[in-house]
Phi, psi and omega in degrees: 000146175293149175295129185256138175265128179250157190246149175242200182296321180301320180291323181298324177293319179303334179308320182256006181306316179306330183292350176286347186259119186304318181301318178296317177301316183294319180293316179296322177292315183300317179292328179286331178292315179302308189288333180295308179302314179299319177306316180288320184290320180303324180284323189275332187294315179297323182284335175291317177296313179302321179296326185274321187248331183070023190229123173300324176300320177291328178294320179297320179300318181290308184289333174291331179294319177300312183294324177296318176295319179299310184295319184297329190251004184296315182304318179292322178300318181293322175298311180300321184285339174265353178257330183249165173300123191296327178294328176292315178304318185284326175297318178293320183288325176295324182292318180291320181296318182299317184289321180295315181288331178291321179289324182296316179295316177301319179291323178295317181290333179264358176077018179250010178293139180226166179301310180305317182294315178297328179288319177300312179295323176297320176301310178304315182294323176296323181296322178292320176296325179293331170281325182290321191292309180294328179291316186291318180300317182282346183285328187304316175291351175274346186264340182227162171298161181298325183295348188250012186294320183297310178296322182296314185288330175288325177292323177295320176296319177302312183297317181295319185287327170304315176297321185282328175300305180303319182291311179299321177298309175293326180298312179299320178291318186290328177292315184293323186262326186247330184114160185294333181301320182293318184291328177285329174298319176297327173303316186297317177299316182294322181293327177289322178295319179297322175300320177296316182298321183291343176297336181275000177282129176231090181237155179287153179286140177253010183290144175292144178306317180257117184277125177273176177282168182302318181298317178294323173304314183295317184296323177294320180292326181291320179302313177296326180292318186273342182298336182243112182305325181296339185285307186284333176294317180294317181296320179297322175302316187279353168299318181284315186299304180298325174302310181294319183295311177294327175292325181282310191281334184262334185236299182299310184301312176298326175296309181301316179295324175301327186267344189233275194264356166108156183293321177299319183292327176297318176303316179295321174306312180293324177296327180293322175298325178290328177293316178297321175301317182299306182302319179295329173290323179299312178301316185291328179292334187259336190201121173210136177294161180298319175268064187295325184291323179294309183293321179299316177297319179298322183293344176300337178301331181297338181297345182275354179308311181298331179295319179296316177296314182289346178290339177297137182298331173236081183309135177278113186292318175302319174296328180290318176300315183295321182292320178296316180302301178301325178293318179295317178307315186296305187293336177288338171301318180289320185298313180296317180301316180296313179304307180298320179299318177294316183290331177280340188245352181250136181295141189301324186286349177244007189295321184294323180292320176296317180296325177294320173297321177297315182290321178303306179300319182292326191256350188299328181270356178300315179296324179296320180295317182292320179288320190277338190292322182299305177295325178296315177295323176288340177276306188244002177100144179299324186294307181300320180301311182299324175295317178298317180296317183290327177293320178294324178294321183289321177297319184291322180290326178290329175290325181294309182290348175282342186284132182306318183297325180289317183291331183266348184295132175242147174293151176285000000 
């Protein structure tokens, strides 16, 4: 067993120590606002497409279009976040996201939404996310001292999950009572508010004095990415994990909910996962083994529990709630361990580019999963499709934890 750190009174005070830093407070507030809006939109988008088209395949096309744009532009987003002030990048990305979600909400509320329009707006929203993700991830170590990295990453995760929990809970209610257009409209407002929060970020620039060309920037980021086997091994694992999770939660889950326990309950089920992630963040901030990345990676297998519950023709809702919660607790142990490992081992001036390669590899299969899962479910049934997703996730995770570089990495 790895040596485990336990906490006393001093560590309990350290749990909230990052909040003493104004830059960290601004970053955490902006990210929680973004996740609150996205929580509502994640519940609402699938049902919006179902209302307009009535097809699971079309749901996959719309959510997949966002993922395609996101994946296609992530490397450029990483370069921008290492070249420009990261707070400025996030402000611009929030403005674009607010506009795209605002137009989508208006189209839904006025009854003029069409499949091509929803695909176009999803593409633009994915472009905004491609700029946001590498900048936001690389900003955390700039807002706190190095000794607070673990607590800071855990608190960011907690703040994000609080936003997701509130957003998904309200999203389920809003979709059930008012319709998906209102929930997506709230997402637009939240992105605008997040952009305002990021105006208060005051962090030093990490850009090199002499700017190279974009291709050289990408080569430098790639060199950092492949230099450590544990980095690219975990990313390969999450190509499979994220594809399966997104296909289930964005396409299969809403379709199953529509046929069985209802839309409002699906929003609450997704919120239960967010509560689990939140609790997992608290646990990770207060307790982690020295080989946190190894244990966190192994715990990703627990995320498959909801797949097995949903595969039942009549899902047991209380069991689904429990599976979503436990899965969230487990996965957040990995998330905090991963963030700290990357931030401790990658030079700050190249961190956004490494995060962009991480996100590209982790998310590249998501559009294929989202687009393919609808036709697969219509061909062999949702239950068999879910079992395939669960088996693939478990296999990829077992291969990752078998790698020596993953097993041997220790926190500093």
